C-alpha positions as CSV (number, residue, x, y, z in Angstrom):
1,M,-13.2,-0.5,18.8
2,R,-9.9,-2.1,19.2
3,N,-7.8,-2.0,22.4
4,Y,-4.5,-0.3,21.7
5,L,-2.4,-2.7,23.6
6,R,-3.9,-5.5,21.6
7,F,-3.0,-3.6,18.4
8,I,0.6,-3.3,19.6
9,Y,0.7,-7.0,20.5
10,L,-0.6,-8.0,17.1
11,F,1.9,-5.7,15.4
12,L,4.8,-7.2,17.3
13,L,3.4,-10.7,16.6
14,S,3.5,-9.9,12.9
15,I,7.1,-8.7,13.2
16,S,8.0,-12.0,14.9
17,I,6.2,-13.9,12.1
18,A,8.2,-11.9,9.6
19,G,11.4,-13.0,11.4
20,V,10.4,-16.6,10.6
21,I,9.5,-15.7,7.0
22,I,12.9,-14.1,6.4
23,N,15.5,-16.7,6.7
24,S,19.1,-17.3,5.8
25,G,18.5,-18.4,2.2
26,C,21.2,-20.1,0.0
27,S,24.8,-19.2,-0.6
28,S,24.9,-20.3,-4.2
29,S,25.5,-17.4,-6.6
30,D,22.5,-18.4,-8.7
31,E,20.0,-18.7,-5.8
32,P,18.5,-16.2,-3.3
33,S,21.1,-14.9,-0.8
34,G,20.4,-14.4,2.9
35,P,18.8,-11.2,4.3
36,A,20.6,-8.0,4.7
37,S,19.7,-5.5,7.4
38,P,17.4,-2.9,6.0
39,N,18.7,0.7,5.6
40,V,16.1,3.2,6.8
41,K,16.6,6.9,7.1
42,I,13.5,9.2,7.6
43,V,13.3,12.9,8.3
44,Y,9.8,14.1,9.0
45,D,8.5,17.4,7.9
46,D,8.9,20.1,10.6
47,A,5.1,20.4,10.9
48,T,4.4,16.7,11.3
49,K,3.3,15.7,14.8
50,V,5.0,12.5,15.8
51,F,3.6,10.3,18.6
52,K,6.3,8.2,20.3
53,G,7.4,7.2,23.8
54,N,5.0,8.7,26.4
55,D,2.9,10.4,23.9
56,L,2.3,7.0,22.2
57,S,1.3,5.4,25.5
58,D,-1.4,8.0,25.9
59,L,-3.3,6.6,22.8
60,N,-6.1,4.7,24.5
61,R,-7.6,2.8,21.6
62,I,-8.2,2.9,17.9
63,D,-11.3,2.4,15.7
64,S,-9.5,1.1,12.7
65,T,-12.7,0.7,10.6
66,N,-13.5,4.4,10.8
67,Y,-9.9,5.5,11.2
68,I,-10.5,7.2,14.6
69,F,-7.8,7.6,17.4
70,Y,-8.7,8.1,21.0
71,F,-6.1,9.9,23.2
72,K,-6.0,10.8,26.9
73,S,-7.3,14.4,27.3
74,S,-4.2,15.1,29.4
75,N,-1.8,14.6,26.4
76,S,-0.5,18.0,25.4
77,L,0.6,16.9,21.9
78,A,-2.9,15.5,21.1
79,A,-4.5,18.6,22.6
80,S,-2.4,20.7,20.2
81,L,-3.7,19.0,17.1
82,Q,-5.7,20.9,14.5
83,V,-7.6,19.9,11.4
84,G,-5.2,19.5,8.5
85,D,-2.2,18.5,10.7
86,N,-0.2,15.5,9.6
87,V,0.3,12.9,12.3
88,V,2.6,9.9,12.7
89,I,1.8,7.1,15.2
90,G,5.1,5.4,16.1
91,D,6.3,3.4,13.1
92,Y,2.9,2.0,12.4
93,T,0.7,4.5,10.6
94,Y,0.3,8.1,9.6
95,F,-2.7,10.3,8.6
96,K,-4.0,13.8,8.2
97,V,-6.4,15.1,10.9
98,K,-9.9,15.3,9.4
99,S,-11.7,16.2,12.6
100,I,-11.0,16.6,16.3
101,N,-13.1,16.7,19.4
102,N,-12.1,17.1,23.0
103,D,-14.9,16.3,25.4
104,G,-12.8,16.6,28.5
105,N,-12.5,12.8,28.9
106,E,-10.8,11.9,25.6
107,I,-9.4,13.6,22.6
108,V,-11.1,12.0,19.6
109,V,-9.1,12.4,16.3
110,E,-10.5,11.3,12.9
111,G,-7.8,10.6,10.3
112,E,-7.8,10.6,6.5
113,F,-5.4,9.8,3.7
114,V,-2.4,11.9,3.2
115,P,0.6,11.2,0.8
116,F,3.6,9.8,2.5
117,T,5.6,12.6,0.8
118,D,3.6,15.2,2.8
119,V,4.5,13.6,6.1
120,V,8.2,13.1,5.4
121,K,10.7,15.6,4.0
122,D,13.5,13.1,3.2
123,A,13.5,9.3,3.3
124,E,15.6,6.4,2.1
125,I,14.4,2.9,2.6
126,N,16.1,-0.2,1.2
127,W,15.3,-3.8,1.6
128,D,16.9,-7.1,0.6
129,H,15.4,-10.2,2.0
130,T,14.8,-13.8,1.1
131,I,11.2,-14.9,1.6
132,S,10.2,-18.4,2.5
133,F,6.9,-19.6,3.8
134,D,5.5,-19.9,7.3
135,K,2.3,-21.9,8.1
136,E,0.9,-19.5,10.8
137,A,1.3,-16.5,8.5
138,F,-0.6,-18.4,5.7
139,M,-3.3,-19.4,8.2
140,Q,-3.9,-15.8,9.4
141,A,-4.1,-14.5,5.8
142,F,-6.9,-16.9,4.9
143,L,-8.8,-16.6,8.1
144,S,-8.8,-12.8,7.7
145,K,-10.8,-13.4,4.5
146,G,-13.4,-15.6,6.2
147,A,-12.2,-19.0,5.0
148,T,-13.0,-22.1,6.9
149,I,-10.3,-24.4,8.2
150,Q,-10.7,-27.9,6.9
151,K,-7.5,-29.5,8.3
152,V,-4.3,-28.6,10.1
153,T,-1.3,-30.8,10.5
154,S,2.3,-30.1,11.5
155,D,3.3,-29.3,7.9
156,S,0.0,-28.6,6.1
157,I,-3.2,-26.6,6.2
158,G,-6.5,-26.8,4.2
159,F,-9.2,-24.2,3.7
160,G,-12.6,-24.0,2.1
161,F,-14.9,-21.2,1.0
162,K,-17.5,-20.2,-1.5
163,Y,-17.2,-17.4,-4.0
164,G,-20.1,-16.8,-6.3
165,S,-21.2,-20.1,-7.8
166,F,-17.9,-21.8,-7.1
167,E,-16.7,-23.8,-4.1
168,Y,-13.0,-23.6,-3.4
169,S,-10.7,-26.0,-1.6
170,I,-7.2,-24.9,-1.0
171,G,-4.4,-27.2,0.4
172,I,-0.9,-26.0,1.3
173,K,1.9,-28.2,2.3
174,F,5.1,-26.7,3.7
175,N,8.7,-27.7,3.1
176,T,11.9,-26.0,4.0
177,D,12.3,-24.0,0.8
178,L,8.9,-24.2,-0.8
179,V,5.2,-24.6,-0.5
180,N,3.1,-27.2,-2.4
181,L,-0.2,-25.6,-3.4
182,T,-3.4,-27.2,-4.5
183,I,-6.5,-25.2,-5.5
184,I,-9.7,-26.9,-6.6
185,A,-12.6,-24.8,-7.8
186,E,-15.9,-26.6,-8.5
187,K,-19.1,-25.2,-9.9
188,I,-22.3,-27.0,-8.9
189,V,-25.6,-26.3,-10.6
190,A,-28.8,-28.1,-9.5
191,D,-26.6,-30.6,-7.5
192,T,-24.6,-31.4,-10.6
193,K,-20.9,-30.7,-10.9
194,V,-20.6,-28.8,-14.2
195,A,-17.0,-27.6,-13.9
196,K,-13.9,-28.5,-12.1
197,L,-10.7,-26.4,-12.2
198,T,-7.6,-27.6,-10.5
199,V,-4.1,-26.1,-9.9
200,T,-1.3,-28.1,-8.4
201,G,2.3,-27.0,-8.1
202,E,5.0,-25.5,-6.0
203,L,6.4,-22.1,-5.3
204,R,10.0,-21.7,-4.0
205,K,11.3,-19.0,-1.8
206,F,12.6,-16.0,-3.6
207,K,14.5,-12.7,-2.8
208,T,12.7,-9.4,-2.7
209,T,14.8,-6.2,-3.0
210,G,13.7,-2.6,-3.3
211,K,14.3,1.1,-2.6
212,I,12.2,4.2,-1.8
213,M,13.9,7.5,-1.9
214,I,12.3,10.9,-1.2
215,Q,14.1,14.2,-1.2
216,D,12.5,17.5,-0.2
217,H,9.0,15.9,-0.3
218,V,9.6,14.6,-3.9
219,L,9.8,10.9,-4.9
220,Q,13.2,10.4,-6.5
221,D,13.4,6.6,-6.7
222,F,11.1,3.6,-6.2
223,N,12.0,0.1,-7.4
224,A,11.2,-3.4,-6.4
225,S,12.4,-6.8,-7.7
226,N,11.7,-10.4,-7.0
227,D,14.8,-12.3,-7.9
228,F,15.3,-16.0,-8.6
229,Q,11.6,-16.6,-8.5
230,E,10.8,-20.1,-9.4
231,G,7.4,-21.8,-10.0
232,E,6.0,-25.1,-11.3
233,F,2.3,-25.4,-11.8
234,E,-0.1,-27.8,-13.5
235,L,-3.5,-26.4,-14.6
236,K,-6.5,-28.6,-15.4
237,A,-9.9,-27.5,-16.5
238,T,-13.0,-29.6,-17.2
239,A,-16.3,-28.1,-17.9
240,A,-19.6,-29.3,-19.5
241,G,-22.5,-27.0,-19.9
242,S,-21.4,-24.8,-17.0
243,G,-22.8,-21.6,-18.3
244,D,-21.2,-18.1,-18.4
245,D,-18.5,-16.9,-16.0
246,I,-17.2,-13.7,-17.5
247,G,-14.4,-11.7,-16.0
248,L,-14.2,-13.7,-12.8
249,E,-11.4,-12.7,-10.5
250,V,-10.8,-14.2,-7.1
251,P,-7.9,-12.9,-5.0
252,L,-6.7,-15.6,-2.6
253,P,-4.5,-14.3,0.3
254,L,-1.3,-16.2,1.0
255,L,0.9,-14.0,3.1
256,K,0.8,-10.5,4.7
257,F,4.0,-9.4,6.5
258,P,6.3,-6.5,7.3
259,I,10.0,-6.7,7.1
260,A,11.4,-6.0,10.6
261,G,13.0,-2.5,10.8
262,I,11.0,-0.9,8.0
263,P,8.2,1.4,9.1
264,F,4.8,1.8,7.4
265,I,5.5,-0.7,4.6
266,W,3.7,-4.1,4.4
267,F,4.1,-6.7,1.8
268,E,1.4,-9.1,0.6
269,I,1.6,-12.2,-1.5
270,K,-1.6,-13.3,-3.2
271,C,-2.9,-15.8,-5.8
272,L,-5.2,-14.2,-8.3
273,V,-7.6,-16.7,-9.9
274,V,-9.2,-15.6,-13.2
275,M,-11.8,-17.1,-15.5
276,N,-13.7,-16.3,-18.6
277,A,-16.1,-19.0,-19.8
278,H,-19.1,-19.5,-22.1
279,V,-20.1,-23.2,-22.0
280,P,-23.8,-23.1,-22.8
281,P,-25.9,-25.5,-20.7
282,E,-28.6,-25.7,-23.3
283,E,-26.2,-27.2,-25.8
284,V,-23.8,-30.2,-25.7
285,A,-20.6,-28.3,-24.9
286,S,-17.5,-29.4,-23.0
287,C,-13.8,-28.6,-22.7
288,Q,-10.9,-30.4,-21.1
289,L,-7.4,-28.9,-20.8
290,D,-4.3,-30.0,-18.9
291,Y,-0.9,-28.2,-19.0
292,K,2.2,-27.7,-16.9
293,F,4.2,-24.5,-16.5
294,K,7.8,-24.1,-15.1
295,Y,9.9,-21.0,-14.9
296,N,12.8,-19.2,-13.3
297,A,12.9,-15.4,-13.5
298,D,13.7,-12.0,-12.0
299,L,10.8,-9.6,-12.3
300,G,10.2,-6.1,-11.0
301,L,9.5,-2.4,-11.7
302,Q,11.5,0.9,-11.6
303,F,10.1,4.4,-11.1
304,N,11.0,6.7,-14.0
305,K,11.2,10.3,-12.6
306,A,11.1,11.8,-16.1
307,T,7.8,10.2,-17.1
308,Q,6.4,9.8,-13.6
309,K,5.6,6.2,-14.4
310,C,7.2,2.9,-13.7
311,D,9.2,0.9,-16.2
312,K,9.7,-2.9,-16.2
313,K,12.6,-4.9,-14.9
314,A,12.6,-8.5,-16.2
315,N,15.0,-11.4,-16.7
316,L,13.3,-14.6,-17.8
317,R,16.0,-17.2,-17.3
318,S,14.0,-20.2,-18.3
319,N,10.4,-21.1,-19.0
320,E,8.5,-24.1,-20.5
321,F,4.9,-25.2,-20.6
322,T,4.0,-28.7,-21.8
323,E,0.8,-30.6,-22.6
324,I,0.0,-33.3,-20.1
325,D,-3.1,-34.7,-21.8
326,K,-4.5,-34.1,-25.3
327,P,-6.9,-31.1,-25.2
328,E,-10.6,-31.6,-26.0
329,S,-13.2,-29.0,-26.8
330,G,-16.4,-29.2,-28.7
331,A,-20.0,-28.1,-28.8
332,T,-23.2,-28.3,-30.9
333,G,-22.9,-24.5,-31.1
334,G,-20.1,-22.4,-29.7
335,M,-18.1,-22.5,-26.5
336,A,-15.0,-20.9,-25.0
337,L,-13.1,-21.4,-21.7
338,S,-10.1,-19.7,-20.3
339,W,-8.8,-20.4,-16.8
340,G,-5.7,-19.3,-15.0
341,L,-4.0,-17.8,-12.1
342,A,-1.3,-15.3,-11.1
343,V,0.9,-16.5,-8.3
344,P,2.8,-15.1,-6.6
345,R,1.2,-11.7,-7.0
346,F,3.5,-9.6,-4.9
347,E,2.2,-6.3,-3.6
348,I,3.9,-3.4,-1.8
349,N,1.6,-1.5,0.5
350,I,2.1,1.8,2.4
351,G,0.1,1.7,5.6
352,L,-0.9,-1.1,8.0
353,P,-3.4,-3.7,6.7
354,E,-6.0,-2.9,9.3
355,F,-5.9,0.8,8.4
356,Y,-6.2,2.9,5.3
357,N,-3.5,1.6,3.1
358,T,-2.7,1.8,-0.6
359,T,-0.8,-0.6,-2.9
360,V,2.0,1.4,-4.6
361,G,3.3,-1.5,-6.7
362,W,2.7,-5.1,-7.7
363,I,4.4,-7.8,-9.7
364,H,3.2,-11.2,-10.8
365,A,3.7,-14.2,-13.0
366,A,0.6,-15.7,-14.5
367,Y,-0.5,-18.9,-16.3
368,L,-3.5,-19.3,-18.5
369,V,-5.1,-22.2,-20.4
370,G,-7.9,-21.9,-22.9
371,G,-10.0,-23.8,-25.4
372,D,-12.7,-22.7,-27.7
373,Y,-15.0,-24.1,-30.4
374,T,-17.0,-22.3,-33.1
375,S,-19.2,-23.9,-35.8
376,F,-19.3,-20.9,-38.2
377,P,-16.5,-21.0,-39.2
378,A,-15.7,-24.4,-37.9
379,C,-12.7,-24.1,-35.6
380,R,-11.4,-26.1,-32.6
381,R,-8.5,-24.7,-30.6
382,A,-6.5,-25.1,-27.4
383,Q,-3.7,-23.0,-26.2
384,A,-1.7,-21.9,-23.2
385,G,0.1,-18.7,-22.1
386,F,2.7,-17.6,-19.6
387,Y,2.8,-14.0,-18.7
388,G,4.7,-11.6,-16.5
389,A,3.1,-8.3,-15.4
390,Y,3.6,-5.3,-13.2
391,G,1.6,-2.3,-12.0
392,W,1.8,0.9,-9.9
393,A,-0.3,3.5,-8.2
394,L,1.9,6.2,-6.8
395,G,-0.6,8.6,-5.1
396,A,0.9,7.7,-1.7
397,F,4.2,9.1,-3.0
398,G,2.6,12.4,-4.2
399,V,2.7,11.4,-7.9
400,T,-0.5,12.8,-9.3
401,L,-0.6,10.7,-12.5
402,K,-3.0,7.8,-12.3
403,G,-1.4,4.4,-11.9
404,G,-0.7,2.0,-14.7
405,S,0.5,-1.5,-15.6
406,G,2.5,-3.3,-18.2
407,N,3.8,-6.6,-19.4
408,L,7.1,-8.1,-18.4
409,W,6.9,-10.9,-21.0
410,T,4.3,-12.8,-23.1
411,K,4.8,-16.4,-24.0
412,E,2.0,-18.3,-25.8
413,K,1.7,-21.6,-27.6
414,V,-1.1,-23.2,-29.6
415,F,-1.4,-26.9,-28.9
416,L,-4.5,-27.6,-31.0
417,K,-5.8,-25.8,-34.1
418,V,-8.3,-27.6,-36.3
419,G,-10.5,-26.1,-39.0
420,D,-10.9,-22.6,-40.3
421,C,-9.4,-20.8,-37.4
422,P,-8.3,-17.1,-37.5
């Protein structure tokens, strides 16, 4: 159980962190501009029960794990609730009443998911903000996932954690307009390090803009863009007899934040680490790859009312990826290794992180390096790829079609191709 006053304190603290995250930006026409005040207009459905003011103060506590709300028995609005009612709690969360019980001491209300478009009749929400990076927000994001702090200085933090057979070390150094990021993933088998995967690079602040429009309970517009997004990352991979790691995906949290003045919507920035590998330990097999990626782009998505899906928005101003060291791959049999990450993976969520929430849209840039060797036919290859992607799941907006995803761009380059390769 969580104390309600603590919940409000944490929410307001998050808002204050967001005030640090959102800064004045740059005035140059080809760089992120400063923040504009959000435009928010919401008209709730006549049947929606809205707790605010004194009614909100009669909420004693919340069990966020089970989505249960405890009100004072003297609160007339809570006493009027019935199963199936839609409820709004301040500007924080909303739900449909699944069950209700009044034992004379408290009114216990269990909530469940309801589309945002059922709760509101009309809404128009716009945002336009430049995002930079705050150390405390990064720290809270990692600690929420159970990471262990390894070091903290005035301008840097370090974390460590285990995921499957890999041990991860993450280092983040903060500057005014960017963060320097280092991720090291090591696989240790029988006290022997059999794989080391390293990412080093920097991510600059960027501008996020978007709009949500609902009219008469129907989604009319939803779009989001990350403008002037810049990144520069070097990916290294070294593996020798490390075995199979198929379909490995590790989401690393970077930031969770609201934008002050916008209700119900939270933004999250992640780093998604991916890996597919077959480096047989019973054979002599190894792979070494080292490439650097650099880009500047606008990337986003746009709801298409006619198709009930989202279309892409992309402007890749520049991109390059270069070979740092000559790639090496070989085996007495066959081997393959691909290793990469998507960062920043920018997600838009409806609902507070501690409560039932749903990701309605995501955008990311991704980098991948790969090497493989086959003996029949004999082929040795090494390549790199740079990708933009987006996805959506609009159930929270009452759109019944399943979500989907698509590519913003695909840039690939082969750096080594020897033998009878397809």
